[in-house]
Structure formats: C-alpha cells, structure tokens
N, C-alpha and C positions, 0 to 999 in steps of 0.2 A: 443560561443564568449563571451568573457566577455566584459561587459558594463562600462560604467562612473559609479563611483560608488556614484556619486552625483545626478544620474539622468538616464534616463528621467523621469518624473512625468506623469502618464496617468490619462487624465481627463475622467470622469465615467459620464455617460447618466444614471440617477435614473430610467428614464422612460422605459429601454430595460428590459423586463420582464426576471426574475430568475425563476426557477421551483427548491423549495428546498424539496429532498427525504430525509425522516426520516428513520432511522435504528434502533434508540436506542443509547446505549453506557452511558458512565460517562455524557455526554453533558445534557441528559436525566435524571440524577441519582437522586436520593432524600435520605437525612440522617434526622435522627431523632432530629439532633443538626446542627446548623450553622457552631459551630467550627470542626465537624467531615468531615477529609476530605480522610478518607480512610475505613470507616465503613459505607457506601452507599449502596444502592441496583440500580443498573444500569436500565436504559431503563424504567423509571417511567411516564416521561411526553412525551405527543405526540407531533410531530413536529409542529401541528399549536400551541400550546403554546410555544414553542421556538421560533418561528416566531414572535409571538404576541409580544415577550419581547422587540422586536426592534421596536415596535409602528412605528410611521410614518416615521421612519428615512432611512428606507431601500428601499424604492420606490416600484415599481410595482414588486410582488410576487404572486407565488402560490406555495401551500404545497401538498405533498402526503405521507402516511404513507406508507412504503413499507416493513417493518418488523419492532419487537420492541424486541431486542435482547441486551444481553452482547456479545460484540464483542467478547470475548472469547469462543462462541457458533458458531461464523461465522462458515458457510458452502459451500458447492459447489453449492447446490440447492438454498440458497439466494444468491450466486453471480450470477447467472444465472438469477433468477428474478430480482436482482437490474439491471444487464445488461440490460435486455427486458426493463424494465421501463426507464431507461437512453436512449437507443436507441430511445424510442417512443419520447420522449420530444426533443431529439435533432433533429427530425424529423421534428419538428413543424418549420416552417419559423418564426415565432413571436419570438420564444423564443432565446436569446441570449446565455445562459448557463445553468447548471445544478449545484447546490449544494446539497452535501449528509454528513449528519451529523451521525456520525460514532462512535463507541468506540474506545479508542486509540489501545487496545492492538493486533489488526489486522488490522489496520488501512493501515497499509504498504502493506499487503499481496492483501487486498482488491482494493489499489491504482495500484500494479502491473498488478493485472488480467484484472482490466478493461482497462488499459494500452497495454497489448498486445491482448485483443480480441475487443477493441471499436476502438483505434487510432482516437479518434474523431475531427474533424476539429474545432469544437466549444468547451471551456472550459468545463470539470466536475472537480468541487473543491469540494475534501474532506475536512472534518473539524471535530474537536472533543474538547475533554476537558479533563484534568487531575484533574479538582474539578468539584462535582456534583453540579446541579442546585441550590441548597440549601446552597451553602458554603457561607461564609463571602468573600471567595477569587474566587469565581466563574468567570471561565474565558469563559466559553460558548459563552456568549452573545457577548463578542467582537470579538471571532475566527468566529463568523457565521457572523457578520458583514463585517469582513475583507474577508472571502470567498466570500459573494455574489458583494463584491466590486472588488474582482479579475473576478467572473465571467461576470461580465458588461464592463469590460476592451476591448476599441475597439482592435483587432487583437489576442486578447487570443485565445491559443488553446491547446489541449492536456488534459491529465490528470494530476491535480496538487493537492497539499495539503496545505492548509492554515491556520497556527495554530502559536500560541505565535509571531504572528507579522511578520513572516517569511513565505515563499512561495517556496514550494519545487516541483520539476518535481514528477510525481509519480513514474517513473522509477527508481529513485535513493533515494527515502525516506524511511529513517529506524527510530524505536523509540530506543534511545540511553538512557534514563534514566526513572526510576520508577517511580519517584515522583513528580520531578519538574515541573514548569509550561511550560519552553521551553526544551521539552523531546525530539524532533525530529531532524534529521540532515539531509545533503544531502550527506555526505562522502566528498570525496576531491574535489568535484566540487563548493559546497558552493550552498546556497538558489538561488532561481531564481529571488527574489527580497524582496522587505521589504514594508508591508501597514503600512502608516504614515498618520492619521488624514484623513483617506476615501480616500486616493490616494495611487497606488502602484508605487514604486521606483522600476523600472526594472533593475537588475543587470546581467542578462544573458538572451539570446535568448528563445524565447517560443522552446518547445521540439518539435522534429520531430517524429511524432508517427509512429510506425511500427507493425501492426498487423501480427500474426501469421496466416496462411492459415489454420485455424481450426473452424468447427461448433460446438460451446458448446452447443446448442441447438439440436443438431442431436441426442445426445446421454444421457440417463438419467444420471444425476450426479452419482447414485448408481452404475452405469458401468463403471466410468470412471477409468483410471489406477492408482493403488495405487502407491504411491511413498514415500518412507520414509526417514528421515534425520538421519543420524549417524555423532557423532561427536569424532572426533580423540582426544586422549589423553593419557597422561604416563600410558602405560601397556595396550594401546588398543590390543586386539585380534580379532579372527576370530566368537565369538560365536553369537554376535549380526547379524552379517550379514548373517552367517547360519542360524539363526532362522527366519530372515526377507525372506529368500529364501522358506524356507520351508512354510512360511506363503502366499506365492505366491505374493510378491511384484513384480511390473514390472522396478520399480525403483528404485534407491539409489541416494540420495544427501548426500556426506561426507562432513561434515564443517572441514575440514584441519587445522591443526596447522600451525600459522605464514604464509609463503608465498604458502598456500597450499600442506605443508608437511604432510606426513603420516607415523605412525609407521610400520614397515615393515610387522608386522603378519598382522594387518587391510590390507595394501596394497594387500596382498597377497590374502586375502579373497575376497576382491573387484574384482581383476582381473581374480579370479574364477567365482565370481557370473557374470562378464562382459562376460565371455566366455560360460557361460549356457545361455546368453540371457536377462540378467538383465541390462538394462541401467543406468550407472553411470556418474554422473557428478560431478565437485568434485570443492568445493567453500573454502572460509577460516572461520573460527570463529571468526577471529579479528573484532572489530567494524567498523575500518576506513581502507580504503586502497583497493587494487584489488590482485587479482593473477598475477605477473609479471613472463612471459613465460622465459625462457632460462634457461641452464645450466642441469645439472640432478640432479634429485633430487627424494626422494622416492614419488611416486604420478603423475610424470611427463608423464606417458602412460595414463592417464585416462583424459578425457575431462575436460577443464576448464572451470568454469562459468563465469570468469573475475572479475568484480565488482559485480556482483550480491552477495547478501548475500543469507545464507543459505535458507531463507524461501522464498525468491524472484526465487532462483534456483528450488527449489521444486514446484513452481507454472510452471516455464517455462519448466520441464521435463515433468511435467503432461500433460500439454498442447501440447506438441511436441510429445508425445507419443500416445495422444489423435487424433493428425493429421496424425498418421502414419510415425512420425519420430523418429530420436534416439538422443541420448545424444549430438554427435557431432555437 
C-alpha cells in the first residue's frame, strides 16, 4: 500500500534497546589516505568502534562482533551464525530491534536470506557504507544512525535495509551502482521510506514476512545443495550447463535476457538438465522489472523467479532444495 509521500513521520523512543551486530565491510574499512575511497582494506574497525562514533546521540545500544570480513567473502556458514545471533537477540523481550553492519557487495543476499529464514516480527535492519571509515566522504556513521532510528520505530518489522537516507525491504533491495553513495534500489516498488533528521517518513507499509519451511541449522552448510547462476547472452550454448551438470549441481538459476528469454541452444540444455533432475529457475539479467508471464517465448516452460534478481533467486532455490522442494 502506497502512503502519503509527505508522511507520516514516526516518533522514536531513544530508550528502546537496539543490538548492533558487526560483520565487517567497507563501513569498517580503512585506507592510508582520507582521499582514497577505493584503495582501502575492508573490515578493520570493530563494531564497538563504529557505535562509539555516534557518541551519546544514538540512545541505548549493545554491540556484538559476529564476524569481521569483506562481504565479498560472505558464505553460508557465516549466514547461519548471523541468523542464530539475530534470533537470539530478537527473543529478548527488552530488545526493540537488531541492526547489522555489513559490506555492500553481498548485503542484498544476506538481507534476502534473513528475510526467507527468519521472517522477524521485530525489525532487523542492515546497513553499510560505500566509503571507508577513514574517508572524507565517510557515509557509515549516518547510515548506522539511520538504521538505529528505523530499528526503534514503533510497529517496525521485518528485514530492512537503511542506506543513503532510504529504507528498503530486504526482499526487494538490490545494489545498482558500483561507486556512488546512493547505490541501492528497491526496483519498481520504490523505497519503504526515508530517514530525515532522525525520523522515519514512511512511504509504504511494513513488509509481510514469509519464511520458507526449512531448517537451515539442521544441515551443515558444506552439505547444502549447490546452485549456480548462468547468464544468457548472445551466442549462448550448452557447454556451461553441461559442465555444471558434470560438477553435480542440484540447481541452476538462469539470468535470462529481457523478459526472461533464452537463446534456443541454452534453453535446450536447461530443459535437458531439468529432465535429468536439476532444478531450474529463470530470472532476468535486467536491473529493473520482473518477468511478466504470458505469450510464448523461449524459456517459458521453465519456472519463473518473478521479481527476484538472479542472486536472490539462487538463495531461494538453495533454500527450497534444502527443504525438499523444487523450483516451481
């Protein structure tokens, strides 16, 4: 439901406890020069240091270091560890919400994973930065303050992302720019709201969270089904799909051209893989939009990922396979 673009603003109680979980990333990064925004080393400052930069302005906080990595190195095992810590803190009645500091490279994947595995009734707000903590343009402190604001907002719920003044749903967010500070989008739906001077101006309703019926803690991450992403392109043929089948993948997400269309040779190889028991889910390589059903195009016989990006679709298919489900 779309809300009035001029409000409402949400009053914030600074005494509500927020737990900040650190995982590293650019927000905790350091460079030799304050003018260097790309030659930095990620995950150098601890989450306690990040919280300390807010001084007394952020209200009642606790912090915990869950990991200290460049988010390009995020993996299933770390996701499970993070999900367990989030669940623990959400179960504490005095905790209003949880904030996660995270690198931007895979932030959208972590957000989608938590959305589909936890479906929290309280807010879980991910944030990060496009500039290291040492930069003249450091955006981390404001992003962290905004995330805490969202976590304290009355009635807030679900997995959210607060960055560059915008609040996105965890199920929709995607990184769309490699460098600029405002690097994230919610696709066609637009952001859930804006944080302005310590208050949330809500534009859309809080998300309805729907967790998959799967126990991510019941199987060691090393034993999770392997799912790969194949990108459709001019001249695509069967060799990559055949190589993946030989490697024993359980699922393939294909990032189709345009409205999920596929080169005829690629489609044939994917159909053969599906017939051999490999789950196949079709998405689009376009940054915006979703696969719109209807008509007869190359690829229509393969299950559609709808509005999911290829990386979101990979998480979705992995979790479905882990829970004994298929692509459809």
